[in-house]
C-alpha positions in Angstrom: 21.8 -13.1 -4.1 22.0 -14.8 -1.0 19.8 -15.8 2.1 20.2 -18.4 4.6 18.0 -20.1 7.4 19.1 -18.8 10.7 21.4 -19.4 11.9 23.7 -21.4 9.3 24.1 -24.3 11.8 21.1 -25.7 11.4 20.7 -25.0 15.3 17.3 -22.7 17.4 16.2 -19.7 16.0 18.6 -17.2 18.3 15.8 -15.0 21.2 14.2 -12.1 18.8 14.7 -10.3 22.2 18.1 -11.0 22.9 18.5 -10.2 19.4 16.8 -6.7 19.8 18.7 -5.7 22.1 22.2 -5.8 20.7 20.4 -2.9 19.7 20.1 -1.3 22.5 16.3 -2.0 23.0 14.0 -4.1 25.4 11.2 -5.9 24.0 8.1 -4.2 24.7 5.5 -4.3 21.6 4.4 -8.1 21.5 6.6 -10.0 19.5 3.5 -13.2 17.9 3.5 -12.3 14.2 4.9 -15.2 11.6 5.6 -15.2 7.9 2.3 -14.7 6.6 1.5 -12.0 8.9 4.8 -9.7 8.5 4.2 -10.5 3.8 0.5 -9.7 4.3 1.4 -6.3 5.4 2.9 -5.2 3.1 0.8 -7.2 0.7 -1.9 -5.4 2.0 0.0 -1.9 1.6 0.7 -2.7 -2.0 -3.1 -4.2 -2.5 -4.0 -4.5 -6.6 -7.8 -4.4 -5.5 -6.6 -1.1 -3.8 -4.5 0.7 -5.6 -5.3 -0.5 -9.5 -8.9 0.0 -8.7 -8.7 3.3 -7.6 -6.5 4.2 -10.3 -6.5 2.5 -13.7 -9.0 5.4 -15.0 -6.3 7.1 -14.7 -3.4 4.7 -16.8 -5.5 3.9 -18.6 -7.6 7.9 -19.7 -4.0 9.0 -19.7 -2.0 6.5 -22.2 -5.1 3.9 -23.6 -4.1 -0.1 -23.4 -0.6 0.5 -23.3 -0.6 2.4 -20.5 0.8 -1.5 -19.4 3.7 -1.1 -19.6 4.3 1.8 -17.0 4.0 -1.9 -14.9 6.9 -3.7 -15.7 8.8 -1.2 -16.0 7.9 0.7 -12.4 7.4 -2.3 -10.7 11.7 -3.8 -11.7 12.5 0.1 -10.4 11.3 -0.3 -7.3 12.3 -4.7 -7.4 15.9 -2.8 -7.2 14.3 -0.9 -3.7 13.3 -3.7 -2.4 16.4 -5.4 -2.7 18.3 -3.3 -1.6 15.4 -2.8 1.8 15.5 -7.2 2.5 19.5 -6.1 3.2 18.7 -3.7 5.9 15.9 -5.6 6.9 17.7 -8.5 7.7 20.6 -6.7 8.9 18.4 -3.8 11.7 15.6 -6.1 12.5 13.3 -2.9 13.9 11.2 -1.5 14.1 10.4 2.2 12.1 11.8 0.6 9.1 13.2 3.6 6.6 14.1 5.3 10.1 15.7 2.8 11.5 17.5 1.4 8.3 19.0 5.3 7.5 19.9 5.7 11.1 22.2 3.3 10.7 24.4 3.6 7.3 23.0 7.4 7.3 23.8 11.1 9.1 21.5 11.7 12.0 20.3 14.5 10.0 18.8 11.9 7.2 17.6 9.7 9.2 15.1 12.5 10.8 14.0 13.7 7.8 13.6 10.3 6.2 11.2 9.5 8.8 9.0 12.7 9.2 8.5 12.8 5.6 7.5 9.2 6.3 4.8 9.9 9.2 3.6 12.4 7.6 3.2 10.9 3.7 1.5 7.6 5.3 -0.4 9.7 7.0 -1.5 11.3 3.8 -1.4 8.2 1.7 -4.3 6.6 4.7 -6.4 9.1 3.6 -6.0 8.6 -0.3 -6.6 4.5 0.3 -9.6 5.5 2.7 -10.6 7.6 -0.1 -10.8 4.9 -2.2 -13.9 3.5 -1.1 -16.4 5.8 -3.4 -14.6 4.3 -6.5 -16.2 1.0 -5.3 -18.9 1.4 -2.3 -21.4 3.6 -4.1 -21.0 1.2 -7.2 -22.1 -1.7 -5.7 -25.8 -0.1 -4.0 -26.1 3.6 -4.4 -27.2 3.7 -0.9 -23.9 4.1 -0.2 -23.8 7.3 -2.0 -24.8 9.5 1.4 -24.5 13.3 -0.3 -25.5 14.2 -3.7 -26.8 11.7 -6.2 -26.7 8.4 -8.3 -24.7 9.8 -10.4 -21.9 11.0 -8.3 -21.7 7.2 -7.7 -17.9 6.4 -8.0 -16.5 9.6 -9.0 -14.3 11.3 -7.2 -14.5 14.5 -9.5 -17.6 15.5 -8.8 -19.2 18.1 -5.7 -21.3 15.5 -4.5 -18.7 12.6 -5.2 -16.1 14.3 -3.2 -18.2 15.0 -0.5 -19.2 11.4 -0.1 -15.3 10.2 -0.6 -14.8 12.4 2.4 -17.8 10.7 4.3 -16.6 7.6 3.6 -13.1 8.5 3.9 -13.8 9.0 7.3 -15.4 6.1 8.7 -12.9 3.9 7.5 -10.2 6.0 9.0 -11.9 5.5 12.6 -12.2 2.3 12.3 -8.7 0.9 11.4 -7.5 4.1 14.8 -9.9 1.5 16.8 -8.2 -2.1 15.7 -4.7 -0.1 16.2 -5.4 0.9 19.8 -7.0 -2.3 19.8 -4.0 -4.3 19.6 -1.9 -5.9 17.1 -3.3 -9.4 17.1 -6.5 -7.8 16.0 -4.6 -5.4 13.2 -2.9 -8.9 12.4 -6.1 -10.9 12.0 -8.0 -9.1 10.0 -4.7 -7.9 8.0 -4.5 -11.7 7.5 -8.4 -12.8 6.6 -7.9 -9.1 3.9 -5.2 -10.0 2.2 -6.4 -13.8 2.0 -9.6 -12.6 0.6 -7.8 -10.4 -1.9 -5.2 -12.9 -3.2 -8.5 -16.4 -4.0 -10.3 -13.0 -5.2 -8.2 -11.3 -7.6 -7.7 -15.5 -9.0 -10.7 -15.9 -9.6 -11.0 -12.6 -10.9 -8.4 -13.2 -13.6 -10.5 -17.1 -14.4 -13.1 -15.0 -14.6 -12.0 -12.6 -17.0 -10.5 -14.9 -19.1 -13.5 -16.6 -20.4 -14.7 -13.7 -21.3 -11.5 -13.0 -24.1 -12.5 -10.9 -26.5 -9.2 -9.5 -28.4 -5.6 -11.0 -28.5 -3.0 -9.2 -26.3 -1.7 -6.5 -29.3 -4.1 -4.5 -27.6 -1.7 -3.4 -25.2 0.5 -1.5 -28.5 -3.1 0.6 -28.6 -2.6 4.0 -27.5 -6.5 5.5 -28.6 -4.1 9.2 -29.5 -3.1 10.2 -26.6 0.2 11.9 -26.7 -2.0 14.1 -29.5 -1.5 17.2 -27.9 1.4 16.7 -25.9 5.3 18.5 -26.7 7.0 15.0 -25.9 4.2 12.8 -28.0 3.2 9.4 -26.5 6.0 9.3 -24.6 4.6 12.5 -22.8 0.9 10.7 -21.7 3.4 7.2 -20.6 4.8 9.2 -18.5 2.2 10.8 -17.2 -0.4 7.4 -16.9 3.2 5.6 -15.2 2.3 7.4 -12.0 -0.9 4.9 -11.6 1.7 2.4 -11.6 4.2 4.7 -9.1 1.0 5.0 -6.8 0.8 1.6 -6.4 4.1 0.5 -5.9 5.4 1.7 -2.8 4.6 0.9 1.0 6.4 -2.8 0.8 8.8 -1.7 3.6 5.9 -2.1 6.3 7.5 -5.9 6.4 10.4 -4.0 7.9 8.6 -1.9 10.3 6.6 -4.6 12.3 10.2 -5.8 12.7 10.2 -5.5 16.4 6.0 -7.8 16.8 7.6 -10.4 13.8 9.2 -13.9 15.3 12.8 -13.9 13.6 12.6 -11.2 11.9 16.0 -11.4 9.9 14.6 -14.4 8.6 11.4 -13.2 7.6 11.3 -9.4 6.8 13.6 -9.4 3.9 11.2 -12.4 1.9 8.7 -11.1 2.8 9.5 -7.8 0.9 10.2 -9.4 -1.6 7.6 -12.0 -1.8 4.8 -8.9 -1.1 6.0 -6.4 -4.2 6.6 -9.9 -6.9 3.0 -11.0 -6.6 1.6 -7.9 -6.3 3.1 -7.0 -9.3 1.9 -10.6 -11.3 -2.1 -10.5 -10.4 -1.8 -7.2 -11.2 -0.2 -7.2 -14.3 -3.2 -9.6 -15.7 -5.5 -8.5 -13.9 -5.8 -5.3 -16.5 -4.2 -7.3 -19.0 -6.6 -9.6 -18.8 -9.7 -7.3 -18.1 -8.8 -5.4 -21.9 -8.5 -8.1 -23.0 -12.3 -9.6 -22.5 -14.2 -6.0 -21.5 -17.1 -5.6 -24.4 -15.8 -1.8 -26.2 -11.9 -1.1 -25.5 -13.0 2.3 -26.5 -15.6 2.8 -23.6 -15.2 6.0 -22.0 -16.5 4.9 -18.6 -12.4 3.0 -18.7 -11.0 6.6 -18.2 -14.1 7.8 -15.6 -15.4 4.7 -13.5 -12.0 2.0 -14.7 -12.4 -0.5 -13.5 -15.9 -1.4 -11.2 -17.3 -0.1 -15.5 -14.7 -2.9 -16.5 -15.7 -5.9 -14.4 -19.5 -5.0 -14.0 -19.9 -4.5 -18.4 -18.2 -7.7 -19.0 -18.9 -10.2 -15.8 -23.0 -8.2 -15.2 -24.0 -6.6 -12.0 -24.0 -9.4 -9.8 -20.7 -11.5 -10.5 -19.0 -8.5 -10.9 -20.5 -6.5 -7.6 -19.3 -9.8 -5.3 -15.8 -8.7 -6.9 -16.3 -5.0 -6.6 -17.1 -6.0 -2.8 -13.6 -7.5 -2.3 -12.1 -4.6 -3.3 -13.6 -1.9 -0.4 -12.3 -5.0 1.7 -9.0 -5.2 0.5 -9.2 -1.4 1.1 -10.0 -1.5 4.5 -7.0 -4.3 5.5 -4.9 -1.3 3.2 -5.3 1.6 5.0 -5.1 -0.6 8.1 -2.0 -1.1 7.0 -0.3 2.2 5.9 -1.8 3.9 10.0 -0.1 0.5 11.5 3.2 1.7 9.2 3.2 5.3 10.7 2.3 4.4 13.9 5.3 2.6 14.2 7.1 4.3 12.6 6.3 7.4 15.1 7.1 4.9 17.9 10.0 4.3 17.1 11.3 8.0 16.4 9.5 9.1 20.0 11.3 5.8 22.0 15.1 7.5 20.3 13.8 10.9 22.3 13.4 12.8 17.9 9.9 13.8 18.4 7.8 16.6 20.3 6.7 15.1 23.1 8.4 11.8 23.3 8.1 10.8 26.0 4.4 10.1 25.7 4.7 9.2 22.2 6.9 6.6 22.9 4.5 4.3 25.8 3.3 1.4 25.5 -0.1 0.6 26.6 0.6 -2.8 28.6 -2.4 -4.4 28.0 -2.7 -4.4 24.3 1.7 -3.7 23.7 0.9 -0.6 21.5 1.4 2.6 21.1 -1.7 4.5 22.1 -0.6 7.9 21.7 0.7 8.2 18.3 -2.1 5.9 17.0 -4.5 8.4 17.8 -2.0 11.2 17.0 -2.0 9.4 13.0 -5.7 8.6 12.6 -6.7 12.5 13.7 -4.5 13.8 11.3 -5.8 11.7 9.2 -9.2 12.9 9.5 -7.7 16.8 9.6 -6.2 15.6 6.3 -9.5 14.2 4.6 -11.3 17.2 6.2 -9.4 19.8 4.5 -10.0 18.2 1.2 -14.1 18.0 2.0 -15.4 19.2 -0.8 -12.8 19.9 -3.1 -12.6 17.5 -6.1 -9.6 18.6 -7.3 -7.5 17.9 -4.5 -7.7 14.2 -4.6 -5.3 14.2 -7.5 -2.8 16.2 -5.4 -3.8 14.0 -2.3 -2.8 11.4 -4.4 0.0 12.3 -6.0 1.7 13.8 -2.3 1.4 11.1 -0.6 3.7 9.6 -3.4 6.7 11.7 -3.3 6.7 10.9 -0.2 7.8 7.9 0.0 10.2 8.0 -3.1 11.8 11.1 -1.1 12.8 8.8 2.1 13.6 5.6 -0.2 16.2 8.9 -1.8 17.4 9.1 1.8 18.1 4.6 2.4 19.4 4.0 -1.1 21.3 7.3 -1.5 23.9 6.9 1.6 23.6 2.6 1.1 25.3 3.1 -2.3 28.0 5.7 -1.4 28.4 3.5 1.6 28.3 0.6 -1.5 31.5 2.4 -3.3 33.1 2.9 -0.1 33.8 -0.8 0.3 32.1 -0.5 3.4 29.3 -2.3 2.5 27.8 -4.8 3.1 29.5 -4.7 6.6 31.9 -7.8 7.6 29.7 -8.9 10.6 27.1 -9.4 7.3 26.2 -13.0 8.1 24.0 -15.5 6.8 21.6 -13.3 6.1 20.4 -11.8 2.6 23.2 -10.9 0.7 23.1 -8.6 -2.9 26.5 -10.3 -3.6 28.2 -8.9 -6.6 24.9 -7.5 -7.6 24.4 -5.2 -4.7 26.3 -1.9 -6.6 24.5 -2.5 -10.4 20.9 -2.8 -8.1 21.4 -0.4 -5.8 22.5 2.4 -8.6 19.5 1.4 -10.5 17.1 1.8 -6.7 18.8 5.1 -7.1 18.5 6.4 -10.7 14.9 5.0 -10.9 14.0 7.1 -7.1 15.5 9.9 -8.6 14.0 10.3 -11.9 10.6 9.3 -11.3 10.3 11.9 -7.8 11.2 14.7 -11.0 8.1 12.5 -12.9 5.7 12.5 -9.8 5.8 16.3 -8.8 6.1 18.2 -11.7 4.0 20.5 -12.3 1.3 19.0 -15.3 -1.6 19.9 -15.8 -2.4 16.5 -17.5 -2.2 16.0 -13.5 -2.8 19.0 -11.7 -5.1 21.0 -14.1 -4.4 24.7 -15.4 -7.1 27.2 -13.7 -5.3 27.7 -10.6 -1.3 27.7 -9.9 -1.6 26.8 -6.7 -3.5 23.9 -7.2 -1.1 23.3 -10.6 2.2 22.9 -8.8 -0.1 21.6 -5.1 2.2 18.9 -5.2 5.3 20.6 -4.7 4.0 23.3 -2.3 2.8 20.9 0.1 6.3 19.0 -0.3 8.3 21.8 0.2 6.0 22.9 3.1 7.1 20.0 4.6 10.5 19.1 4.2 10.7 22.7 5.5 9.0 22.0 8.4 11.0 19.1 9.0 14.1 21.1 8.9 13.5 23.0 11.1 12.0 20.8 13.8 15.4 19.2 13.5 17.7 22.9 14.5 15.4 23.4 17.2 15.5 19.2 18.3 18.7 17.8 17.0 20.6 20.0 20.1 18.4 17.6 22.9 19.2 14.7 21.0 22.7 13.9 22.5 24.4 11.4 21.9 22.1 8.7 22.1 21.2 5.4 19.6 23.7 7.0 16.7 24.8 4.1 15.4 25.4 0.2 16.4 28.7 0.8 16.8 28.9 3.2 19.3 25.9 2.2 21.3 24.7 3.0 24.6 25.1 2.6 28.4 21.3 3.9 28.7 17.6 2.4 27.1 15.3 3.9 25.3 13.9 4.8 28.8 16.9 7.2 30.6 16.9 8.7 26.6 16.0 13.2 25.6 12.4 13.9 24.8 
């Protein structure tokens, strides 16, 4: 694997706007993000203090302490995906990440579906992330339990908890939308602050838990009888528990989505992608490992219901535990903000190419804030709709979470799959690859692992298990399958209707039109 400074000779970096013009676009967004902001975007999307704090109870309840072995396995699979993305980010420094990457190496229909599914996936993810407020805030103070009773605090599995989760989530989504409308500078400042808090807090948390260690690392070999009742024994429980790790390790492509707002994106975006996923793996794994070694009662039922908030408060005491939960709430805030930011850039990139309905209006950038206003309002509004659909239905939260992950794994495959085919045909890396990040001789193997892992985990995620969705109503058990299928079908219909109006604009770097985005159809 290689990555070099730009340019290789050590001279001044090329003008980023001129580089963008080579792809047929002009600079419209504000290019003000540095290397840390690029890293922060990917790290805050993954957000250890969101995903781990929100779903530790699920992984632990499904697989016992041994569920932690899903963490390195999922990380290795997604790291291979991230390495492929790092190569693409260095070659195509364009807003829209997966959509743009698929557009350059796959057929137009593949890139459109990848972008469409990712937009919906990000909207659903924003809702799933915002719901995490309910796991944290009412356990800091029951004043945040606006509806329901104190017994619902920290739960989404009760009617009162589910309703309160929607109320808290709506507040967060409105806040994120307002920030994204104001502009990327404010978003970056808030995001950078949140990531700094999260990184500092998670390091301090590991140290604080280490002081209270009561058992050795052999705890990770305990299953708590989780395999009983599964036809595959513990393997069946392990596959269910892996959904927790899969939920955390995605969204690292966000650094690529902000490429047109990042200085020297060919240099910074690949590094940001890899640093974000690696840092998340290290600190997240240590929090869970040290936490299980430190908690007073490893058999406590609350570890499978309340999860990490119970672990912290019972181990560190209410005051210190609440302090870390407040840091988690900050992490959830910037995570939701990053998710919506990525969705906005994806929608804007597709609209700029005339690939969405009302593209002309969607592609407009505010001359004052340098932000696509309509995509910001639309993604925020649709996230509100998703949340309101789930109002009062606590079972739907699991469908919401699982669907969000599936809607990222499928588009990821729409990039890594075509990329592997190009490698096998000797068409990647291209002769003009240059001094940017490259996997070298390991490329084909890494790419193959990325595709196999992505396909296997997609099947695992979408499988209609009673352990995840329940078995009392078929439409709950098959909910993730039905929702995913509907999104793909709607996308296919839109593709069929719209593609005849696309023309040949921005189909590939080899056949770049003379027109600017202003003259694109749509």
